[in-house]
C-alpha positions in Angstrom: -45.0 65.5 -99.5 -48.0 63.1 -99.2 -49.7 63.2 -95.5 -50.2 58.9 -94.7 -53.7 58.1 -94.4 -55.4 56.4 -91.5 -57.5 53.4 -93.3 -59.6 50.7 -91.0 -58.7 47.5 -91.5 -60.5 46.1 -94.6 -60.3 49.8 -96.0 -56.5 49.7 -96.2 -56.6 46.1 -98.0 -58.6 47.7 -100.8 -56.7 51.0 -100.9 -53.7 49.2 -101.8 -55.3 47.0 -104.5 -56.3 49.8 -105.6 -52.6 51.2 -105.9 -51.7 48.7 -107.4 -54.2 48.5 -110.0 -52.9 51.8 -110.9 -49.3 50.8 -110.8 -50.3 47.9 -112.8 -52.0 50.3 -115.8 -48.9 52.7 -116.2 -46.0 49.9 -115.5 -47.1 46.4 -116.3 -47.5 43.8 -113.8 -44.3 43.2 -112.3 -43.1 46.8 -112.2 -43.9 48.0 -108.3 -42.5 47.0 -105.3 -44.5 47.3 -101.9 -43.0 50.5 -100.8 -44.3 52.0 -103.8 -47.4 50.9 -103.9 -47.2 51.9 -100.2 -46.9 55.8 -101.2 -49.4 55.5 -104.1 -51.7 54.8 -101.5 -50.6 57.7 -99.1 -49.4 55.4 -96.3 -46.8 54.0 -94.1 -44.3 51.7 -96.0 -44.7 49.1 -93.4 -48.7 49.5 -94.0 -49.2 46.7 -96.6 -47.1 44.1 -94.9 -50.3 43.9 -92.9 -52.0 42.3 -95.3 -49.2 40.8 -97.6 -45.8 39.3 -97.3 -44.9 40.3 -100.3 -45.6 41.7 -104.1 -46.1 38.4 -105.0 -49.2 37.7 -102.6 -50.5 41.0 -103.4 -50.7 40.0 -106.9 -52.5 36.8 -105.8 -54.7 38.4 -104.3 -56.0 40.6 -107.4 -55.9 38.1 -108.9 -58.3 36.2 -107.3 -60.5 39.4 -107.0 -59.9 38.4 -110.7 -61.3 35.7 -111.7 -64.4 36.3 -109.0 -65.1 39.4 -111.5 -64.7 37.9 -114.6 -67.4 34.2 -113.1 -70.0 37.4 -112.1 -69.3 39.0 -116.0 -69.4 35.8 -117.9 -73.0 34.4 -115.5 -74.6 37.8 -116.1 -73.9 38.3 -119.3 -76.2 34.4 -119.5 -78.2 35.8 -117.8 -80.4 36.6 -120.8 -80.6 33.8 -123.5 -83.2 31.6 -123.6 -81.7 28.4 -124.3 -78.1 26.5 -122.9 -76.6 26.6 -126.5 -77.2 30.7 -126.5 -75.6 30.7 -122.8 -72.8 29.6 -123.7 -72.2 31.2 -126.4 -72.7 35.2 -124.4 -70.5 33.5 -121.6 -67.8 34.2 -124.2 -69.2 37.7 -124.6 -69.1 37.8 -120.9 -65.0 37.2 -120.9 -63.9 39.8 -123.1 -66.1 42.7 -121.9 -64.5 41.8 -118.5 -60.7 42.3 -120.0 -62.1 45.3 -122.0 -63.4 46.8 -118.4 -60.7 45.1 -116.3 -57.2 45.0 -118.3 -54.8 45.4 -115.2 -56.4 42.1 -113.8 -56.6 40.2 -116.5 -52.5 41.4 -116.8 -51.8 39.8 -113.3 -54.2 36.8 -114.1 -52.2 35.5 -117.0 -49.3 37.4 -117.7 -47.9 36.9 -113.9 -46.3 32.9 -114.2 -47.9 31.2 -110.7 -47.7 28.6 -108.3 -51.2 28.3 -107.8 -50.3 25.8 -105.1 -48.6 28.1 -102.9 -51.6 31.1 -103.4 -55.2 28.1 -102.4 -57.3 31.6 -102.7 -56.9 32.6 -106.0 -56.7 29.0 -107.8 -60.0 28.6 -105.8 -60.9 31.3 -108.3 -59.9 30.3 -111.0 -61.2 26.7 -110.3 -64.7 28.8 -109.9 -64.2 31.0 -113.1 -63.3 27.8 -115.4 -65.9 25.9 -113.5 -69.1 28.2 -114.8 -68.2 27.8 -118.6 -67.8 24.0 -117.8 -71.1 24.2 -116.3 -72.5 25.2 -119.5 -71.2 23.1 -121.7 -72.8 20.1 -119.3 -76.2 22.6 -119.6 -75.9 22.2 -123.5 -75.2 18.0 -123.1 -78.5 18.3 -121.1 -80.0 19.5 -123.8 -78.4 17.3 -125.9 -77.6 20.1 -128.0 -73.8 19.3 -127.6 -71.9 16.1 -127.8 -72.3 13.9 -124.0 -68.8 13.0 -122.1 -66.4 14.9 -120.9 -66.9 18.5 -120.8 -63.9 20.5 -120.2 -62.5 19.7 -123.4 -65.8 21.5 -124.9 -65.4 24.1 -122.2 -61.3 24.3 -122.9 -62.0 25.3 -126.5 -64.3 28.0 -126.0 -62.1 29.3 -123.3 -58.8 29.1 -125.6 -60.5 31.1 -128.3 -62.3 34.1 -126.2 -59.0 34.4 -124.6 -57.4 34.7 -127.7 -59.7 37.6 -128.3 -59.8 38.9 -125.2 -56.0 39.2 -125.1 -55.9 40.6 -128.8 -58.0 43.0 -128.2 -56.7 44.4 -125.5 -52.8 44.5 -126.5 -54.1 46.7 -129.6 -54.4 44.0 -132.3 -57.0 43.0 -133.6 -58.1 45.8 -136.6 -60.9 47.1 -134.6 -61.8 50.5 -134.1 -62.9 50.3 -130.0 -65.0 48.1 -127.9 -68.3 48.1 -129.9 -66.6 46.6 -132.6 -65.1 44.1 -130.5 -67.7 42.7 -128.6 -69.5 42.1 -132.3 -66.4 39.7 -133.5 -67.0 38.1 -130.4 -70.6 37.9 -131.2 -69.6 36.2 -134.5 -66.8 34.0 -133.3 -69.0 32.4 -130.4 -72.0 31.6 -132.6 -69.8 30.3 -134.8 -68.4 28.0 -132.8 -71.6 27.0 -130.7 -72.9 26.8 -133.8 -70.3 24.6 -135.7 -70.3 22.0 -131.7 -73.9 21.9 -132.3 -73.9 21.0 -136.4 -71.3 18.4 -136.0 -73.0 17.1 -132.9 -77.0 16.7 -135.1 -74.4 15.1 -138.1 -73.4 12.6 -136.3 -75.0 9.0 -137.2 
């Protein structure tokens, strides 16, 4: 029998989130209760209610954390680029790298049916992630390597493509042998997308 642990206010929340991820890794995002999270974290069964009113609010916090990590992954991947189109392309690699590194977060972010209007922190984190990609598109437009106009359709196209790669990869549906092969395939796909969009723009009369 585990002895309940004592946590400071801030570390308790992180311990609960970590325990939740451990459970999600084994059973999926819907297969646990706050009581089970408390047991896994080694705290009293009432402890989670200091931070979360129910399981959905805990999952929303995990999703917000995931979107923030996704933003950081896209930004970091794009840092080494020499131009706007390359940053746009490499941000897609960052997206897939995030999914491979944090599959439990990815599942909570995209496999749980959200009411984002109920969780403004989660909605804002998601908007920051998508806004990062939109800004990369806008930078391409400013350098005149993508067509002018609304950047969101281009961002949605890129998001949809890399999300499909990420989802197939973490579910074991890509006929590739490991993360390195997945990322090489991602580079090929995002490169083809970026070059295709740029070529289409350059070919316009």
